[in-house]
N, C-alpha and C positions, 0 to 999 in steps of 0.2 A: 165729613164732608159740609161745607157750609151752605148758607142759602143760596148764595147764586149758580149754586150744580156744580161748585169746583172742590176736588178733593185738595183737602191743607197739604202744601208743603210740592206736589204734583204737577201746579201749573197746567192740568187737564180739566174740562169739563166733563163732564157726563157725556155727551154726543162724541169726544174725543176717546173719553175712556171706551165706549163700546163700539167705535171702531166705524168710518165713515167711507161709503161708496164713493166712487171718484167715477163720471162718465168720461172716460177719455174719446168719446166720439167716434170708436170703432166701426164700421158698417158691420149689422147683422146680416145674416144669410137666409134669404127667404125664399130661396128656390126651390126645386123639385130636390129631392134627396135620391141620390141614386144606388141602385139596387146591386145584386148580389152577378148579375149579367154585365153590367155596364165597368164594375172592378175587375172581373175576371178578362175583358178586353182591355182595359186601362194596364192592368199588369201583362197583358202577353205583348201588348203595342211597346211598352217599356222594355221588357225581356228582348225583345226583337231589334229594338235599338241598342242594348247594350252587346248585344252579341256581334256588331259589328262597331262598337265603340263611338256610337252616335250621341252627341250629350256631354260630352267627356272630353280631356284632352287629346292631344295631338298623337303622346304615346299610345294611348290607347286603342288607336286606329292602324297603328305600325303593321300589326300580325292580319286584319282582315283585309286590309288594302294589299300587301304583297301576297298573301295567299289568294287572292281573288284575280291578281293580276297574272299569276304564275298559270291560276290553272285556265285562264283563258288566251295566252299563248303559243298554247298548240291550234286553237282555233285560225288565231291571227296567223303562225305561217302554214297550215292547211290551205286558206284563201290565199296568200303567195304564191305556192307551188300549184294550185289550179289554174289561176289566172296566167301562170305561164305556161300552161299546157300541160301540166305533170299530171297524175293519177292523184287521187284523194288519198292522203297519206295517214288519217286518223280515222279511227271507228266511231259511230255512234254508241255501239253497244260497252267496248273496253276503253277508250277515250284516252289511250296514255295510260294504261294502267298504272304503272310504276309511278308516276307523278300525281296522278289522284290518290295512291296510297300515303305519300308521302305530304303532299297538302292537306288532306282531310286528316291525316294524326295530329298534324300541328294545329290545326283550326279548332278540332275538337278538343284537344288536348288543352289548348290555350282559354278558349272560350268559354266553354262548359262551366268551368268554375266561376266566372265571372257572372253567371246567373245566377247561379245558386249558395255559392261559399259565403259570397260577402253577407247574404242577409243570415247566414247562419255565425257569422264571426261576430257580426255586429249586434246579434240577439235581435231582431227586429220581428221575426215571425208572430211573438202574443200581438204585437199590433195589427200584424195584418188578420189575424184569426178572430179579433176582437170586433171586426165589421162582419157583413152579412155574408161571408167569405167561408166554405167549407173546407175542409182539409185536404180534400181530396181534388179543390178548383187550384190549389197554387200550384202543386207539379204539373197539373194538365195543360194549364196556361203556360209554364216554363218550356212544359215538353212541347207544346204544340209552336211556340214562337221559335226555339230552337232547331228543331224540324224545317219550317220556313226556311231560316238560317240557311240550313244546310243545301234545301234545295237551292235556294240562290246559288251558292256556291257552284253545285253540281248543273245545274239543268241550263242556267244562264250559257255557259260556254256551248253549250250543246246548239243552243238555240242561234249563238256567233256560228257555230261550227257550220250550221244549215245554210244560214245566209248568205256566209261566206262560199259555201259549196256551189250556191245556185246562182247567185251575183257573178262569181270570178268564172264559172266555168263557161265558154263557149258552145252556144246552142243549148243552152238549157242546162246541161248538165243533168237531164234524168231528174225532172223534178218528183215525180211520182217515186222513182225509186228512195232518192231523199226522203221524201216525205215518209216511208214504211220505217228507213233507218232512223231517223229521228222520234217517230212513235215507240220504238223500240228499246232507243237507247233515254228517252224519258220514262219509261218505266223502269228500267234499270238504276236510273238517277235517283229515283222514289224511293225504292229499296233500300239505296245508301242510306239516302236522308233518315229514312225513319228507323233504321237500325243503328247507325251510327248518332243520333240524337239521343237516344234511348242508352246506350250503353254509356257514352260519355256523361249524360246527367246521372244515372243512376252514381256512377262510381265519384264525380264531382259530388254529390251530395253527402257520401261518407265522412267526407273532413272540410272542416270549418275552414281551415287552412289552405289558400290557395295553391301555395307551392306542392304541399302534398297533395292535393288533389290532379291537379296538372302532372305531376311526375305517375300517378297512379294510371290514369290514363294514357300515357304516352308510352309506358313499360307495357301496359296491357296490350295494345295494340301491335308493339314494335315485337315482342317476344312471341303473341300468338303467331304474326305471320313468318316473322324467323323461322319457329318449328316448325310450321307447314310445309315452307320450301326445304328445310334439312331432311323431313320425312319422307318429303315428294324424292328428292332426289337418294336417299338412303334404300327406300323402296324398290327404286326402277332397277330393271334385269336387262342391261344393253346389251348381251348375248345373245338372248331369246327376239326373233323377228319373224313376220311372216310377210308372204307377198300379199299387197294390195291389186295387183296388176297379172292376168293371167302368164305362164311361164313364157318367155321369149327374149328376145332381146330389149324390149321395152319394160321389161319385170322392173316393178321397184319394190323395195324393203323398206320396212318402217319398223322402229323399234317397238314393240308388245308391251302394253300399257298392262300395270301388274294388280290387284286390286288394292293394296298397299298407295299407290297413285292416286286412285281413286279415289280413295276416301280420304289420305291427307288434307285436303282444303276445308274440312270438318270442323279444323282447330281453329281455325281464322275467320274474324267477320266478314272481310275482304274475300276470301275463297268461299266462302258460305254464298256472298251476295252472287259471285261468279258463276257459281256453281246451280245455280237457280238458275240464271239467265241460260246457260247451255241446255239446263234442262228443260226450259220452255223454249228451247228452239233457236237459240243463238248460232249462229254459223261462224262466225269470227272466232276462231282461238283465243282461248285465254292464258294465264300465266300459269297455268296448271291443268293436267290432261282432263278433258269431258268426263263428266259423272258417270256417263255410260245408264247402267239400270241401276244404278245407285242414287240418281237425281234426286228422287222422293226423298232419299235421308238428308241431303241437302234444304227442301223445303221444310222437312220437320227439324233441323237444326237454324235454320232463317225464325220458324214460331216461337223454338224454344228460347232463342237467345234476346226475341225481342219481349217474350212476355214475363222473362224472369226478369229482366234490369227494367220494365215498368214495375213489376210487382216490386222490386226494390225500392225503388224511388218512391212509389206509394206508403211501404210500408216506413219508409224512411219520416216521411211528412203526418203518421198517422200518430207519431211519436215526439213530433220538432217540437219546440217550442214551450214545451212541459219537463225539457230536462232542467 
């Protein structure tokens, strides 16, 4: 090194050889550091937006928009029918059960992987957990957000049905009876939301590939519902019947419901929720026979499905990010 501090033949001074820190003028953050609660809220809000494709391109909004429109369509048709003097054609408790099954199957199968599979595939979970965020906070925020998304899908059509029935009906349309029906329908909708969201996220979290997760969810919902209907049909006995009216010219015969038919609904989460509805006093007939004295079994199955799904989701994220 020469006397002027330069390395021979290098053209570098001692300052240049040791490195120089350049001030680029970036603004320093001097504000408050947000903690765990704020992170969970931000994660939940971002997940809720993702469930409806908000903040992403138009392609991500196609399924949520079509699904929500399809769910609201029966309420609009009902309002038009009531306005023309007809009777209410849609029930709060069942709300076109077949349509709800199809729409919620598609919505959950497509949107649940959007909330969890992308993070698994991108391997960004270690970044989440490097913050003051506990491992159970991540699935809890995702589940709360997706449950709220399912509530929006199920409950808003019921509110539209309620408003349409009251406003369109002549003479008030029985506001109190409509309010009672709405309260029961909202409770049933909440049961749909908490169970569908739990099952959907649990299955979606098992695969980082969105296509696999979507297929697993759709296959589970479709197969269990189809199997429940098959067992219900096979278990029926059309020969056996009993009178519900004393003997006479006005006697009415109805097919007897077998034990197998009453228990067939335990296979599918959709019929489990409807069995719980009828167990708690729902008067509108469901897609299958009323559970009768087996109603408690439907309540237990509902809790088992919910607990098992949440346990799978929690266990998945206890080791996620360390694989």
